C-alpha positions as CSV (number, residue, x, y, z in Angstrom):
1,M,-7.3,6.3,27.9
2,E,-8.0,5.3,24.3
3,K,-8.1,1.7,23.4
4,I,-5.2,0.6,21.2
5,R,-5.9,-1.1,17.9
6,A,-3.2,-1.6,15.3
7,I,-3.3,-2.1,11.5
8,I,-0.6,-4.3,10.0
9,Y,-0.2,-3.3,6.4
10,A,1.9,-5.7,4.2
11,R,2.5,-5.3,0.5
12,C,4.4,-6.9,-2.3
13,S,4.7,-5.6,-5.9
14,T,4.2,-8.9,-7.6
15,D,2.1,-12.0,-7.1
16,E,3.0,-14.6,-4.6
17,S,4.7,-16.9,-7.1
18,K,7.7,-14.5,-6.9
19,Q,7.5,-13.1,-3.4
20,D,5.1,-13.2,-0.5
21,V,3.9,-11.0,2.3
22,E,4.1,-13.7,5.0
23,N,7.5,-12.6,6.2
24,Q,6.3,-9.0,6.6
25,I,3.1,-10.1,8.4
26,N,4.9,-12.5,10.8
27,T,7.4,-9.8,11.8
28,C,4.6,-7.3,12.3
29,K,2.5,-9.7,14.2
30,Q,5.4,-10.6,16.6
31,Y,6.0,-6.8,17.1
32,C,2.3,-6.1,17.9
33,E,2.1,-9.1,20.2
34,S,5.2,-8.0,22.1
35,Q,3.4,-4.7,22.7
36,S,0.1,-6.4,23.6
37,W,-1.6,-4.6,20.7
38,P,-4.6,-6.2,19.1
39,Y,-4.3,-5.9,15.3
40,E,-6.0,-6.5,12.0
41,I,-4.0,-7.4,8.8
42,F,-4.4,-5.6,5.5
43,Q,-2.3,-7.1,2.7
44,E,-2.1,-6.8,-1.1
45,Y,0.0,-7.4,-4.2
46,E,0.2,-4.0,-5.9
47,S,2.9,-1.6,-6.9
48,A,3.4,1.3,-4.5
49,Y,5.5,3.2,-7.0
50,K,3.4,3.6,-10.1
51,G,0.6,5.4,-8.4
52,T,-1.8,2.5,-9.0
53,R,-4.9,2.2,-6.8
54,R,-4.2,0.0,-3.8
55,K,-7.5,-1.2,-2.4
56,A,-6.2,-2.6,0.9
57,F,-4.1,0.5,1.5
58,E,-7.1,2.8,0.8
59,E,-9.3,0.8,3.1
60,A,-6.7,0.9,5.9
61,L,-6.4,4.7,5.5
62,E,-10.2,5.0,5.6
63,R,-10.5,3.0,8.8
64,I,-7.7,5.0,10.4
65,R,-9.6,8.2,9.3
66,L,-12.7,6.8,11.0
67,R,-10.6,6.3,14.2
68,E,-11.1,2.5,14.2
69,F,-7.3,2.1,14.5
70,N,-4.7,4.3,16.2
71,I,-1.4,2.5,15.2
72,L,-0.2,1.6,11.7
73,V,2.6,-1.0,11.6
74,V,4.6,-1.8,8.5
75,Y,7.6,-4.0,8.0
76,M,9.5,-1.3,6.1
77,L,8.6,2.1,4.8
78,D,9.0,1.0,1.2
79,R,6.2,-1.5,1.8
80,F,4.0,1.5,2.8
81,S,4.9,3.4,-0.3
82,R,7.5,4.1,-3.0
83,E,5.8,7.1,-4.5
84,T,7.5,10.5,-4.6
85,P,8.9,11.6,-1.2
86,T,6.4,14.5,-1.1
87,K,3.5,12.1,-1.5
88,I,4.8,9.7,1.1
89,V,5.4,12.6,3.6
90,S,1.9,13.9,2.8
91,D,0.3,10.5,3.5
92,L,2.3,10.0,6.7
93,H,1.5,13.6,7.9
94,K,-2.2,12.9,7.3
95,I,-2.1,9.6,9.2
96,V,0.0,10.9,12.2
97,E,-1.1,14.5,12.5
98,E,-4.6,14.7,11.2
99,H,-5.9,11.3,12.2
100,K,-3.8,11.0,15.4
101,C,-2.5,7.5,14.4
102,R,0.9,6.4,15.5
103,F,3.1,5.1,12.6
104,V,5.7,2.3,13.2
105,S,8.1,0.9,10.6
106,I,9.8,-2.0,12.2
107,K,13.0,-2.6,10.2
108,E,14.1,1.0,10.1
109,G,13.1,1.6,13.7
110,I,10.8,4.5,12.7
111,D,8.2,5.5,15.2
112,S,6.1,8.7,15.0
113,N,6.3,8.8,18.8
114,N,10.1,9.6,18.4
115,D,11.1,13.3,18.8
116,M,13.1,13.1,15.6
117,W,10.0,11.8,13.7
118,Q,9.7,14.7,11.2
119,I,13.3,14.5,10.1
120,I,13.5,10.7,10.0
121,M,10.2,10.5,8.0
122,M,11.6,12.8,5.3
123,I,14.9,10.9,4.9
124,F,13.3,7.5,4.7
125,A,10.6,8.7,2.3
126,Y,13.4,9.8,0.0
127,M,15.1,6.4,0.4
128,A,12.0,4.4,-0.2
129,N,11.3,6.2,-3.5
130,N,14.9,6.2,-4.6
131,S,15.3,2.4,-4.1
132,S,12.6,1.9,-6.9
133,K,14.4,4.3,-9.2
134,M,17.7,2.5,-8.6
135,L,16.1,-0.9,-9.2
136,G,14.8,0.3,-12.6
137,I,18.2,1.6,-13.6
138,R,19.9,-1.7,-12.6
139,V,17.3,-3.7,-14.5
140,R,17.8,-1.6,-17.7
141,E,21.6,-1.8,-17.4
142,G,21.4,-5.6,-17.0
143,I,19.2,-5.9,-20.1
144,K,21.6,-3.7,-22.1
145,Q,24.6,-5.9,-21.0
146,K,22.7,-9.1,-22.0
147,K,21.7,-7.5,-25.4
148,D,25.3,-6.5,-26.0
149,K,26.3,-10.1,-25.5
150,G,23.5,-11.5,-27.6
151,E,22.0,-13.3,-24.5
152,Y,18.8,-11.3,-24.1
153,K,15.7,-13.1,-25.2
154,G,13.4,-10.2,-24.5
155,G,10.2,-9.6,-22.6
156,R,8.9,-11.1,-19.4
157,P,8.5,-14.8,-18.8
158,K,5.0,-16.0,-19.7
159,K,2.7,-16.4,-16.7
160,E,1.3,-19.9,-16.2
161,I,-2.2,-20.1,-14.8
162,D,-2.3,-22.4,-11.7
163,I,-5.7,-24.1,-12.3
164,K,-5.4,-26.1,-9.0
165,R,-4.9,-23.0,-7.0
166,L,-7.8,-21.1,-8.7
167,K,-10.1,-24.1,-8.0
168,S,-9.0,-24.2,-4.4
169,I,-9.7,-20.4,-4.0
170,A,-13.1,-20.8,-5.7
171,K,-14.0,-23.8,-3.5
172,H,-13.3,-21.8,-0.3
173,N,-15.4,-18.8,-1.4
């Protein structure tokens, strides 16, 4: 019997000042521990919609390809990817079928060990991609409404550099 090793993959689109991966990680850790699966955590703050290079994601996939892990656990499918449904399905097919790695998305109850996996995967891939499209539409509509009322100031808020945090990171490295 093959030894079980899980990867927990957690991702947020923005830096931790706006959101954080800890909730995802804690939920995934609890799930793995309830299954008695040893795990390693891969996390990052990158968009999964724009086709940007996600280093932690790519490293996780490479380690799955090398058969170092045989279960991939995510909080929700849209944390895995929000790219086009065909790209998501292609990535999931490669993970599950080619690399023989089980895929689990906790919040949607998706498990590649389920007989309905193929159908469920396609539906949720569409939903993960569509949620990004709908968010963009809502943001643009909100901006238009504020502009019409003369309330829109334009642009994104300026990012403040947290010097204390940077020094703390540098000190630990």
